[in-house]
N, C-alpha and C positions, 0 to 999 in steps of 0.2 A: 289040686287046692294046695294053697300054701300057706302053712303052719304060723301062726302067732309067732313065736319063734325065727323061725327062718324070716320073715319078712321083718322081724326088727333088727336080726342080723344084717340083712342084705339095705337096711336104711343106714344101718350104724357103719357100715363097707362104704357107702358112699359117701356119707360125711365125712369121713377120715380121709376118703379120695377126694376131699375139696368139690365132691358134686352136690351144687347146690339144691336143697330143697324147691321146690315150687312155692314162691311167696305166698299166695292163698292157704293150698295146704298147710305151711310152716304156720301160720295165723288160724287155722283152724284147731291147729296141736296144738296149740299154745295155750289157748281158749279151753281145749278140754281138760289139759292137765289142770290147768286153775280150778278148774268146776273139780277134778277130781281129789286137788287138794283141799279144796274148801269143805267137799262131802267124806274126808276122811276126818277131819280137825273136829266135824259136826258128830262123828260118828266115834270116835276116840274121847270128847267129852261126854256125852249121851250113857255109853257105856260106864264111865267112871263113876257117874252118877248113879248108877244102876236103874237108869230109866227106860222104859219099853218106848219106841216110837209113837204109841200111840198118844202116851203121857206128854211126851215132848212135844208133838204135832200139837197135841191141844193146848200146852203151855202156851204156845208161841203164834196160835189160831190160824193156824195149817190144816189140812187132811194128813192123813198118814201115808199114803200114797204120792203126794207131793214131798214127804219129809223120806219116803223109799229112795225115790227117785233123785232127789238132792244127795243122799249119802252115796249114792251109785254113781255121782258123777256125769248125771244124765242134764244137770240145770246148774246154770250161776245164778244164783241167789239174788234179789235188788238190794241196796241196803236199808233199806227200812226194815227188811225182812231179816237181813241180818242182826240187826239191830232187837228185833224181838227173839231171835235164837239165842242172840247174847245175854238177853237178860232172862229167857225161859229156861237156861244152861247155868244160871248163877254165874256168870264169867263176864270180863271185858273182851273184847276182841280187836284184836291188834292186826294190822294189813299195814304191809311195807309194799308200795309197788315202788320197782324202779327200774323203768327200761323194760327189758326182756325178763327181769327176774322177779320174784314176790315172796314174800314169807308172810302165813299168817297164824295165828295161833291163839287161843279162848287162855288167858289167866284168870284162875277163880277170884272173886272176889271174897273181901275178907267179911266174917260175918259182923265183928264186933271193932269199935275204935282201937284203935294202938293202944291207949291207956286202959283198956279193959272194962272200962268204966261206960254204963249205957247213954246210948246217943239219944239224950233227950229233944235234939232237933229233927230226929228222923221222924216221916210221915206217921201215923199211923193208919190204920187199915180206914177209920171214919175219917181224916181231914181228907181234905179236897186236893192235898198236894201226894195224895198214896199214887205210889209207882206202878201200880198196875193198871191205873186210871188213864195215864199220861201216856203219848207215845214216847217210842224211843229216842232220846238227842243222838241226832247224827251231825260229827263234826268231820268237815272235808279241810284240809289244810293242802295249800300247793306250795312247791318249793321251786325257785325258780332256777 
């Protein structure tokens, strides 16, 4: 049986020699890489906040096993789920997809307005515009 390290060296050697990877295999590998990257940033932000998987899953409206699978790169979350996770992680999620490359990151949200004064326009838990009662906003922008 070939070890993972030997397999990776073999694949890297083929790339250097100009032997192309099967297009379908390459597509699946890229999808796994994206799933892994998303899982890693979710894990990093969750641990930075000191949250357990159970607490984050509850906040995001999902199960703990689903979150565990996602953190391990076993699945690519949908946009609505990414929105719920961003809210639960008190962060804005930034994804930049450009051809075969991507960057993903969570940016922590600021707690107070820049002036330090209370935000009187912010919804209260009793107001109809309270954030937890609204679905996350998703904005999709395409560049030509």
